[in-house]
C-alpha positions in Angstrom: 1.0 -4.3 10.5 1.8 -7.6 9.1 3.5 -7.3 5.6 3.9 -10.4 3.4 6.3 -10.0 0.4 6.3 -12.6 -2.3 8.1 -12.8 -5.6 6.7 -14.2 -8.9 9.5 -15.3 -11.2 11.8 -13.4 -9.0 13.6 -14.2 -5.7 12.9 -11.8 -2.9 16.3 -11.0 -1.4 16.9 -9.4 2.0 17.8 -6.1 0.3 14.5 -6.0 -1.6 12.6 -7.0 1.5 14.3 -4.2 3.6 13.6 -1.7 0.8 9.9 -2.6 0.6 9.6 -2.4 4.4 11.3 1.0 4.4 9.1 2.4 1.7 5.9 1.1 3.2 6.9 2.4 6.7 6.1 5.9 5.3 2.6 4.8 4.5 2.0 3.3 7.9 3.2 6.5 9.5 0.1 8.2 8.1 -2.4 5.6 9.2 -1.5 2.3 10.9 -5.0 0.9 11.3 -4.3 -1.7 8.6 -4.6 -5.4 9.4 -2.4 -6.9 6.7 -0.5 -5.9 3.6 0.4 -8.3 0.7 3.1 -7.2 -1.7 3.7 -9.1 -4.9 6.8 -8.4 -7.0 7.0 -9.9 -10.4 8.8 -9.7 -13.8 6.9 -9.6 -17.0 9.2 -9.5 -20.0 11.3 -6.3 -19.5 8.9 -4.7 -17.0 9.3 -5.1 -13.3 5.9 -5.0 -11.6 5.0 -4.3 -7.9 1.5 -4.8 -6.4 0.2 -4.2 -2.9 -3.1 -4.9 -1.3 -3.7 -3.4 2.1 -6.6 -4.9 4.2 -8.3 -2.5 6.6 -11.4 -3.1 8.7 -14.1 -3.3 6.1 -12.0 -1.9 3.2 -9.2 -3.2 0.9 -6.9 -0.8 -1.0 -5.0 -2.0 -4.0 -2.2 -0.4 -6.1 0.2 -1.5 -8.7 3.1 0.0 -10.6 5.5 -1.0 -13.4 8.9 0.2 -14.4 12.1 -1.1 -16.0 13.8 -1.0 -12.6 12.3 -2.9 -9.7 13.3 -0.3 -7.1 11.7 2.5 -9.2 8.5 0.3 -9.4 8.5 0.0 -5.6 8.9 3.8 -5.3 6.0 4.4 -7.6 3.9 1.8 -5.7 4.7 3.4 -2.3 3.6 6.8 -3.7 0.3 5.4 -5.1 -0.7 3.5 -1.9 0.4 6.4 0.2 -2.1 8.7 -1.6 -4.8 6.1 -1.3 -4.2 5.6 2.5 -4.2 9.4 3.1 -7.5 9.7 1.2 -9.0 6.7 3.1 -7.8 8.2 6.4 -9.5 11.6 5.7 -12.8 9.9 4.7 -12.7 7.6 7.6 -12.1 10.4 10.1 -14.8 12.6 8.6 -17.3 9.8 8.9 -16.4 9.0 12.4 -16.2 12.6 13.7 -18.9 14.2 11.7 -21.8 15.0 13.9 -25.3 14.7 12.7 -27.7 17.3 14.0 -31.5 17.3 13.8 -31.3 19.1 10.4 -29.2 16.3 8.8 -31.0 14.3 6.1 
């Protein structure tokens, strides 16, 4: 999966980059069918904001989180997108593996 990390009013250091990659690796462990992920880190007044958009085949998932600490915002973001990816994976697998018999409407 290709992950693009950008900063808005904030420099993206190697430490921040490595932390985001580490947190998102947990998400990809559940379901690595994603094509691309865009992460935007920004500062708005005293709030640190993290957003991610994950592009799957035919579906985009988006999550955002804010906190006073950037690392805490990244943690919250990883938890949110992880729940969305697990739910998407379950729905995707049900749709693919669900057999339709002659009684199905």
